[in-house]
C-alpha positions as CSV (number, residue, x, y, z in Angstrom):
1,X,-9.8,29.6,44.8
2,X,-10.8,29.0,48.5
3,X,-14.4,27.0,48.9
4,X,-15.5,25.4,51.8
5,X,-17.6,22.1,51.6
6,X,-18.7,20.6,55.0
7,X,-21.2,18.5,56.3
8,X,-21.6,16.3,52.6
9,X,-24.1,13.6,53.4
10,X,-24.8,11.2,51.2
11,X,-28.1,9.2,50.6
12,X,-28.7,5.9,48.8
13,X,-31.0,6.6,45.9
14,X,-34.6,4.7,45.9
15,X,-36.1,3.0,43.5
16,X,-34.8,2.7,39.8
17,X,-31.3,4.5,40.1
18,X,-30.4,4.3,36.7
19,X,-27.0,6.2,36.6
20,X,-27.3,8.1,39.8
21,X,-25.1,6.7,42.2
22,X,-25.7,9.0,45.3
23,X,-27.9,11.5,46.4
24,X,-26.0,14.1,48.4
25,X,-26.4,17.2,50.3
26,X,-23.6,20.0,51.9
27,X,-23.0,23.2,53.4
28,X,-21.4,25.6,51.4
29,X,-18.8,28.1,53.2
30,X,-20.6,27.9,56.3
31,X,-23.9,30.0,55.2
32,X,-25.6,27.9,52.5
33,X,-27.2,24.2,52.5
34,X,-27.3,22.7,49.1
35,X,-30.0,19.8,48.9
36,X,-31.1,17.8,46.0
37,X,-27.7,17.1,44.4
38,X,-26.8,14.1,42.5
39,X,-23.5,12.1,41.7
40,X,-24.0,10.7,38.3
41,X,-22.4,7.9,36.1
42,X,-21.7,9.6,32.9
43,X,-20.0,8.3,29.8
44,X,-16.6,10.1,31.1
45,X,-17.1,9.1,34.8
46,X,-18.9,10.6,38.0
47,X,-20.1,14.3,37.4
48,X,-22.2,16.6,39.8
49,X,-25.8,17.0,38.9
50,X,-27.3,20.1,41.2
51,X,-31.1,20.4,42.2
52,X,-33.1,21.3,39.2
53,X,-37.0,21.1,38.1
54,X,-39.2,19.7,35.2
55,X,-39.9,22.4,32.7
56,X,-42.5,21.4,30.1
57,X,-42.7,24.1,26.8
58,X,-44.4,23.3,23.5
59,X,-45.0,19.6,24.6
60,X,-41.5,19.1,25.2
61,X,-39.9,18.1,28.3
62,X,-36.4,19.6,30.0
63,X,-35.1,19.9,33.1
64,X,-33.3,23.1,34.5
65,X,-31.1,23.6,37.1
66,X,-32.2,25.8,40.2
67,X,-28.4,26.3,41.7
68,X,-25.2,25.7,39.9
69,X,-21.5,26.8,40.2
70,X,-20.7,30.1,38.6
71,X,-17.9,28.7,36.3
72,X,-16.5,25.6,35.3
73,X,-13.4,25.9,37.4
74,X,-15.8,26.2,40.6
75,X,-17.6,23.1,39.4
76,X,-14.7,21.1,39.0
77,X,-13.4,22.0,42.6
78,X,-16.6,21.4,43.9
79,X,-16.7,17.8,42.2
80,X,-13.2,17.7,43.4
81,X,-14.0,17.7,46.8
82,X,-17.5,16.0,46.8
83,X,-15.6,12.6,45.0
84,X,-12.6,12.8,47.6
85,X,-15.5,12.6,50.3
86,X,-17.6,9.9,48.1
87,X,-14.5,7.4,48.0
88,X,-13.5,7.7,51.3
89,X,-17.2,7.0,52.7
90,X,-17.2,4.2,50.4
91,X,-13.9,2.5,51.7
92,X,-15.3,3.3,55.6
93,X,-18.7,1.7,54.6
94,X,-17.2,-1.4,53.2
95,X,-14.5,-1.6,56.1
96,X,-17.3,-1.6,58.6
97,X,-19.4,-4.3,56.2
98,X,-16.7,-6.7,55.9
99,X,-16.8,-9.9,58.1
100,X,-14.7,-9.8,61.1
101,X,-11.5,-11.7,60.5
102,X,-10.4,-14.3,63.4
103,X,-7.4,-13.2,65.2
104,X,-4.9,-15.8,66.5
105,X,-4.8,-15.7,70.3
106,X,-1.5,-17.6,71.2
107,X,0.4,-14.4,70.2
108,X,-1.9,-12.3,72.9
109,X,0.7,-11.3,75.7
110,X,-1.8,-12.1,78.3
């Protein structure tokens, strides 16, 4: 199955984040932007939460996804692509945030 996900953008959640590790948006197959997704820490690792709305019925509150993958295979593929980018950006951001190490100057040839 071919699925193109691009322009993945991660945002740090604000306030009390609980188990939310990142908010994100992405472009799907160069034709649809999906915003309001969340990477959530579950008991089996990170999972992808899709945009949802709050629904109240008979005094009970629940959340219904607004959009979601059509199959488990598509959901797993999307999660794989997004987690790969998430880990790459975490590594890149930590490398940039690391303090600079001193470089010995006696090995420089000029």
